[in-house]
MARZA-737263 format. One line per field, with one value per atom (N, C-alpha, C, O): x, y, z; residue number from 1; atom name; residue in three letters. Coordinates in steps of 0.1 Angstrom, whole numbers. Each point is the difference from the previous one (the first is absolute). Layout:
REM MARZA-737263
xx = [X_...]
yy = [Y_...]
zz = [Z_...]
num = [NUM_...]
atomo = [CA_...]
residuo = [ALA_...]
This chain:
REM MARZA-737263
xx = [1035_12_9_10_-16_5_-12_-11_13_-7_1_-4_10_-1_7_9_-16_6_-4_-11_23_-1_-3_8_-20_2_-2_-6_10_-6_13_-1_18_10_2_-6_13_6_11_7_-9_7_-6_-7_10_-14_11_9_-13_5_-4_-11_22_4_-18_-6_1_-11_-15_-12_17_-8_-10_3_-12_-5_-1_-2_2_5_-11_1_-13_-2_5_0_4_2_-8_-4_2_-10_10_11_-17_5_-12_-11_14_-11_6_10_-19_5_-14_-12_21_-18_-6_5_-16_-9_3_-3_7_5_10_2_5_15_-11_-5_1_-9_-8_5_-9_-10_3_-5_19_4_18_10_-13_15_0_-7_15_3_5_7_-8_4_12_0_12_6_7_0_4_12_13_1_8_14_9_-7_18_9_9_1_10_14_7_0_6_7_21_10_-12_20_3_-9_20_10_-5_5_-19_-8_-8_-3_2_-10_-15_-3_-3_-15_-6_6_-16_-4_-19_-7_2_-14_-6_6_-16_-6_-11_0_-12_-9_-3_5_-22_2_-22_-6_-1_-12_-5_-3_1_-7_-9_-5_1_-15_-7_-6_4_-11_-5_-12_24_2_7_-2_11_6_12_8_-4_12_13_-1_14_8_7_0_12_8_15_2_5_14_-1_-2_5_4_4_-9_21_1_-13_-2_-7_-14_-13_-10_13_-11_-11_5_-16_-5_-6_-9_19_6_-8_-7_11_-7_-11_-2_-7_-12_2_2_-4_0_-15_-5_0_-15_0_8_-18_-8_-12_-11_11_-12_1_7_-15_-2_-8_0_-10_-9_11_-5_15_12_12_7_-9_18_7_7_-8_13_4_-10_21_3_4_3_-3_5_6_-2_11_10_1_9_-19_-5_14_3_8_9_-1_1_-2_-2_14_5_-3_8_18_10_-12_14_12_1_8_15_9_-4_16_12_2_3_-6_7_-8_3_-15_-9_6_-1_8_6_2_4_-7_1_-5_-10_16_-12_-11_4_-16_-15_3_1_-1_-9_-10_-1_-6_-11_3_9_-19_9_-20_-5_2_-9_5_7_-9_0_-10_-9_8_-10_1_11_-26_-2_-3_0_-2_-5_20_9_-11_8_0_-10_22_14_1_-10_20_1_7_10_-11_2_1_-6_14_-2_11_12_-22_0_1_-8_17_7_-3_1_-4_-4_15_9_-6_10_5_12_-23_5_-3_-5_5_-9_10_1_10_8_-11_-10_14_-4_9_3_0_8_-5_-11_19_-5_9_6_-5_7_-2_-11_22_0_-4_-1]
yy = [1419_1_-11_-2_-7_-10_-11_2_-16_-3_-12_-6_1_-19_2_8_-15_-2_-16_-6_2_-17_2_8_-17_-2_-16_-11_12_-16_-9_-10_17_-11_-1_9_-17_-3_-14_-7_6_-14_-14_-4_0_-15_-14_-2_-4_-11_-12_-3_-1_-16_-1_2_-6_-9_10_-3_15_8_8_-3_11_7_16_5_0_18_1_-7_20_5_14_7_-3_11_8_-5_17_11_11_4_-1_9_9_-5_20_9_11_7_-9_3_13_-2_15_11_-7_-11_15_-7_3_-9_18_2_-10_-1_-5_-6_-15_-7_3_-14_0_-11_12_3_-6_-9_20_-7_-7_2_-9_-10_-10_-1_-12_-9_-3_9_-20_7_-12_-10_14_-15_8_11_-26_4_-10_-12_22_-4_-2_1_-4_0_-3_-10_17_3_-4_10_-21_-2_0_-4_8_6_-4_-8_11_-2_-12_-8_15_-13_17_11_-19_11_2_-7_14_2_-13_-3_-2_-11_0_2_-7_-4_-8_-10_13_-10_-5_-12_24_-4_12_11_-15_11_0_-11_23_-1_7_11_-11_6_10_-5_14_8_-11_-1_-7_-10_-10_-4_1_-7_-14_-8_5_-8_1_9_-22_1_-6_-6_4_-4_6_11_-31_0_-3_-5_8_-6_-17_-3_-3_-16_0_-2_5_4_1_-6_15_5_-13_-3_0_-8_-6_-9_10_-12_5_-5_20_3_18_5_0_15_-2_-10_22_6_16_8_-4_10_3_-7_19_6_14_7_0_8_8_-4_11_8_15_9_-7_11_9_12_-16_14_-1_6_-9_4_11_9_-14_6_-8_3_-16_-11_-11_-7_1_-11_-12_5_-15_-5_-10_-5_1_-11_-11_0_-10_-12_-7_-4_3_-2_-15_3_-16_-7_-15_-4_1_-13_7_-6_19_6_-6_-6_11_-9_11_12_-16_7_11_12_-22_5_9_3_2_9_15_11_-15_16_6_-6_21_11_9_1_11_14_-4_-1_-1_4_12_12_-17_15_-4_-9_20_-3_11_8_-13_3_5_-10_18_2_4_10_-14_1_1_-9_21_6_-5_0_-5_-10_8_-7_19_9_11_1_5_6_17_6_-2_-5_-8_0_-10_-15_7_-7_15_7_-20_-10_13_-9_7_3_-3_1_-9_-9_14_-11_8_13_-20_4_-1_-8_16_-2_-14_-4_-3_-16_-5_8_-16_-3_-11_-8_8_-12_-13_2_-12_-12_-10_-9_7_-15_-10_-3_-3_-16_-9_-10_14_-8_-20_-6_2_-16_-3_-12]
zz = [-597_-4_-1_-6_14_-3_-5_5_-15_-5_-2_-10_20_1_15_3_7_10_5_-2_7_2_20_6_2_12_6_-4_10_7_7_7_-12_1_10_6_5_8_2_-8_25_4_3_10_-17_4_-3_-9_20_-2_-12_-3_-1_-8_0_10_-22_0_3_-3_9_4_-15_-12_15_-8_1_11_-23_-4_-11_-10_14_-12_-1_10_-26_-4_-10_-10_13_-8_-7_4_-15_-13_2_0_1_-3_-10_-1_-7_-12_-6_-2_-1_-7_-5_-3_-1_-10_-17_-8_6_-13_-4_-12_21_-5_4_-10_22_1_-10_1_-6_-9_-14_-8_9_-16_-2_-7_19_-2_4_10_-16_8_16_4_4_14_-1_-7_18_3_17_5_-2_9_-1_-3_7_-5_15_11_-10_11_-1_-7_12_-2_14_7_-1_5_4_-5_14_-3_-11_-4_-4_-7_-13_-7_10_-13_-12_2_-11_-13_9_11_-16_4_-11_-10_14_-5_2_10_-25_2_11_3_3_16_-10_-4_-1_-8_-3_3_-16_-3_-3_1_-3_-2_-9_6_-21_-13_5_10_-12_-2_1_11_-19_-7_10_0_12_6_-1_9_-19_2_4_-3_14_5_-2_-11_15_1_9_5_-3_17_-7_-12_19_1_7_12_-22_6_15_8_-3_17_8_10_-15_10_-6_7_-17_-4_10_7_-6_12_13_7_-5_15_0_9_-21_-2_-7_-7_9_-10_0_10_-24_-2_-6_-9_16_-5_0_8_-18_1_5_-5_11_4_-8_5_-16_-2_5_-4_15_3_13_9_-6_8_-6_6_-23_-3_8_10_-16_15_-3_-3_3_-4_14_11_-13_13_-3_-11_22_-1_12_9_-10_13_-2_-11_26_-6_17_12_-17_8_0_-11_19_1_3_0_2_-6_10_11_-22_2_4_-1_5_1_-16_-3_-3_-12_-10_-11_20_-6_4_-5_15_10_-16_-10_12_-12_2_7_-13_-3_-9_-11_14_-8_-10_4_-18_-5_-11_-8_12_-10_-14_-3_-3_-13_-14_-5_4_-15_-12_-1_-5_-17_-8_-2_-2_-6_-13_-5_-2_-7_-14_-10_9_-9_-1_7_-21_-3_7_0_4_1_9_7_-4_7_15_2_6_10_11_-1_8_9_16_-1_14_6_14_3_6_13_12_1_5_13_12_-3_15_10_4_1_1_3_14_8_-6_19_-1_-9_21_4_6_7_-10_1_11_-8_14_11_0_-2_5_3_8_-5_16_5_4_0_1_1_13_3]
num = [1_1_1_1_2_2_2_2_3_3_3_3_4_4_4_4_5_5_5_5_6_6_6_6_7_7_7_7_8_8_8_8_9_9_9_9_10_10_10_10_11_11_11_11_12_12_12_12_13_13_13_13_14_14_14_14_15_15_15_15_16_16_16_16_17_17_17_17_18_18_18_18_19_19_19_19_20_20_20_20_21_21_21_21_22_22_22_22_23_23_23_23_24_24_24_24_25_25_25_25_26_26_26_26_27_27_27_27_28_28_28_28_29_29_29_29_30_30_30_30_31_31_31_31_32_32_32_32_33_33_33_33_34_34_34_34_35_35_35_35_36_36_36_36_37_37_37_37_38_38_38_38_39_39_39_39_40_40_40_40_41_41_41_41_42_42_42_42_43_43_43_43_44_44_44_44_45_45_45_45_46_46_46_46_47_47_47_47_48_48_48_48_49_49_49_49_50_50_50_50_51_51_51_51_52_52_52_52_53_53_53_53_54_54_54_54_55_55_55_55_56_56_56_56_57_57_57_57_58_58_58_58_59_59_59_59_60_60_60_60_61_61_61_61_62_62_62_62_63_63_63_63_64_64_64_64_65_65_65_65_66_66_66_66_67_67_67_67_68_68_68_68_69_69_69_69_70_70_70_70_71_71_71_71_72_72_72_72_73_73_73_73_74_74_74_74_75_75_75_75_76_76_76_76_77_77_77_77_78_78_78_78_79_79_79_79_80_80_80_80_81_81_81_81_82_82_82_82_83_83_83_83_84_84_84_84_85_85_85_85_86_86_86_86_87_87_87_87_88_88_88_88_89_89_89_89_90_90_90_90_91_91_91_91_92_92_92_92_93_93_93_93_94_94_94_94_95_95_95_95_96_96_96_96_97_97_97_97_98_98_98_98_99_99_99_99_100_100_100_100_101_101_101_101_102_102_102_102_103_103_103_103_104_104_104_104_105_105_105_105_106_106_106_106_107_107_107_107_108_108_108_108_109_109_109_109_110_110_110_110_111_111_111_111_112_112_112_112_113_113_113_113_114_114_114_114_115_115_115_115_116_116_116_116_117_117_117_117_118_118_118_118]
atomo = [N_CA_C_O_N_CA_C_O_N_CA_C_O_N_CA_C_O_N_CA_C_O_N_CA_C_O_N_CA_C_O_N_CA_C_O_N_CA_C_O_N_CA_C_O_N_CA_C_O_N_CA_C_O_N_CA_C_O_N_CA_C_O_N_CA_C_O_N_CA_C_O_N_CA_C_O_N_CA_C_O_N_CA_C_O_N_CA_C_O_N_CA_C_O_N_CA_C_O_N_CA_C_O_N_CA_C_O_N_CA_C_O_N_CA_C_O_N_CA_C_O_N_CA_C_O_N_CA_C_O_N_CA_C_O_N_CA_C_O_N_CA_C_O_N_CA_C_O_N_CA_C_O_N_CA_C_O_N_CA_C_O_N_CA_C_O_N_CA_C_O_N_CA_C_O_N_CA_C_O_N_CA_C_O_N_CA_C_O_N_CA_C_O_N_CA_C_O_N_CA_C_O_N_CA_C_O_N_CA_C_O_N_CA_C_O_N_CA_C_O_N_CA_C_O_N_CA_C_O_N_CA_C_O_N_CA_C_O_N_CA_C_O_N_CA_C_O_N_CA_C_O_N_CA_C_O_N_CA_C_O_N_CA_C_O_N_CA_C_O_N_CA_C_O_N_CA_C_O_N_CA_C_O_N_CA_C_O_N_CA_C_O_N_CA_C_O_N_CA_C_O_N_CA_C_O_N_CA_C_O_N_CA_C_O_N_CA_C_O_N_CA_C_O_N_CA_C_O_N_CA_C_O_N_CA_C_O_N_CA_C_O_N_CA_C_O_N_CA_C_O_N_CA_C_O_N_CA_C_O_N_CA_C_O_N_CA_C_O_N_CA_C_O_N_CA_C_O_N_CA_C_O_N_CA_C_O_N_CA_C_O_N_CA_C_O_N_CA_C_O_N_CA_C_O_N_CA_C_O_N_CA_C_O_N_CA_C_O_N_CA_C_O_N_CA_C_O_N_CA_C_O_N_CA_C_O_N_CA_C_O_N_CA_C_O_N_CA_C_O_N_CA_C_O_N_CA_C_O_N_CA_C_O_N_CA_C_O_N_CA_C_O_N_CA_C_O_N_CA_C_O_N_CA_C_O_N_CA_C_O_N_CA_C_O_N_CA_C_O_N_CA_C_O_N_CA_C_O_N_CA_C_O_N_CA_C_O_N_CA_C_O_N_CA_C_O_N_CA_C_O]
residuo = [GLN_GLN_GLN_GLN_VAL_VAL_VAL_VAL_GLN_GLN_GLN_GLN_VAL_VAL_VAL_VAL_VAL_VAL_VAL_VAL_GLU_GLU_GLU_GLU_SER_SER_SER_SER_GLY_GLY_GLY_GLY_GLY_GLY_GLY_GLY_GLY_GLY_GLY_GLY_LEU_LEU_LEU_LEU_VAL_VAL_VAL_VAL_GLN_GLN_GLN_GLN_ALA_ALA_ALA_ALA_GLY_GLY_GLY_GLY_GLY_GLY_GLY_GLY_SER_SER_SER_SER_LEU_LEU_LEU_LEU_ARG_ARG_ARG_ARG_LEU_LEU_LEU_LEU_SER_SER_SER_SER_CYS_CYS_CYS_CYS_ALA_ALA_ALA_ALA_ALA_ALA_ALA_ALA_SER_SER_SER_SER_GLY_GLY_GLY_GLY_SER_SER_SER_SER_ILE_ILE_ILE_ILE_PHE_PHE_PHE_PHE_SER_SER_SER_SER_ASN_ASN_ASN_ASN_SER_SER_SER_SER_ASP_ASP_ASP_ASP_MET_MET_MET_MET_GLY_GLY_GLY_GLY_TRP_TRP_TRP_TRP_TYR_TYR_TYR_TYR_ARG_ARG_ARG_ARG_GLN_GLN_GLN_GLN_ALA_ALA_ALA_ALA_PRO_PRO_PRO_PRO_GLY_GLY_GLY_GLY_LYS_LYS_LYS_LYS_GLN_GLN_GLN_GLN_ARG_ARG_ARG_ARG_GLU_GLU_GLU_GLU_LEU_LEU_LEU_LEU_VAL_VAL_VAL_VAL_ALA_ALA_ALA_ALA_THR_THR_THR_THR_ILE_ILE_ILE_ILE_ALA_ALA_ALA_ALA_ARG_ARG_ARG_ARG_THR_THR_THR_THR_GLY_GLY_GLY_GLY_GLY_GLY_GLY_GLY_THR_THR_THR_THR_ASN_ASN_ASN_ASN_TYR_TYR_TYR_TYR_ALA_ALA_ALA_ALA_ASP_ASP_ASP_ASP_SER_SER_SER_SER_VAL_VAL_VAL_VAL_LYS_LYS_LYS_LYS_GLY_GLY_GLY_GLY_ARG_ARG_ARG_ARG_PHE_PHE_PHE_PHE_THR_THR_THR_THR_ILE_ILE_ILE_ILE_SER_SER_SER_SER_ARG_ARG_ARG_ARG_ASP_ASP_ASP_ASP_SER_SER_SER_SER_ALA_ALA_ALA_ALA_LYS_LYS_LYS_LYS_ASN_ASN_ASN_ASN_THR_THR_THR_THR_VAL_VAL_VAL_VAL_TYR_TYR_TYR_TYR_LEU_LEU_LEU_LEU_GLN_GLN_GLN_GLN_MET_MET_MET_MET_ASN_ASN_ASN_ASN_SER_SER_SER_SER_LEU_LEU_LEU_LEU_LYS_LYS_LYS_LYS_PRO_PRO_PRO_PRO_GLU_GLU_GLU_GLU_ASP_ASP_ASP_ASP_THR_THR_THR_THR_ALA_ALA_ALA_ALA_VAL_VAL_VAL_VAL_TYR_TYR_TYR_TYR_TYR_TYR_TYR_TYR_CYS_CYS_CYS_CYS_ASN_ASN_ASN_ASN_ALA_ALA_ALA_ALA_ARG_ARG_ARG_ARG_ARG_ARG_ARG_ARG_THR_THR_THR_THR_THR_THR_THR_THR_LEU_LEU_LEU_LEU_PRO_PRO_PRO_PRO_SER_SER_SER_SER_PHE_PHE_PHE_PHE_THR_THR_THR_THR_PHE_PHE_PHE_PHE_TRP_TRP_TRP_TRP_GLY_GLY_GLY_GLY_GLN_GLN_GLN_GLN_GLY_GLY_GLY_GLY_THR_THR_THR_THR_GLN_GLN_GLN_GLN_VAL_VAL_VAL_VAL_THR_THR_THR_THR_VAL_VAL_VAL_VAL_SER_SER_SER_SER_SER_SER_SER_SER]
């Protein structure tokens, strides 16, 4: 019933690392561009990174060089490796799947909390 599920969030000190995972159903994953978004308290949800069905990636300027997005088709899973974490990275991180074929459905996970302490 739940089609997109995130995991891997937690509490980490500044400079540390976390790896987030997003598992999607095969029918969604195989037909979708995938992405990670985040939302901090009082702010709008913003793009963190995306990876196209064909493998191309895009990153927000604030995370370039620190975060890496990847996808594993065999496991129907997208990952976000987060290194050199900063307190400003603290947010709820959401997995997104955007269907590349019509109709253009978009699916969102429930979110996973990432907290980076000073």
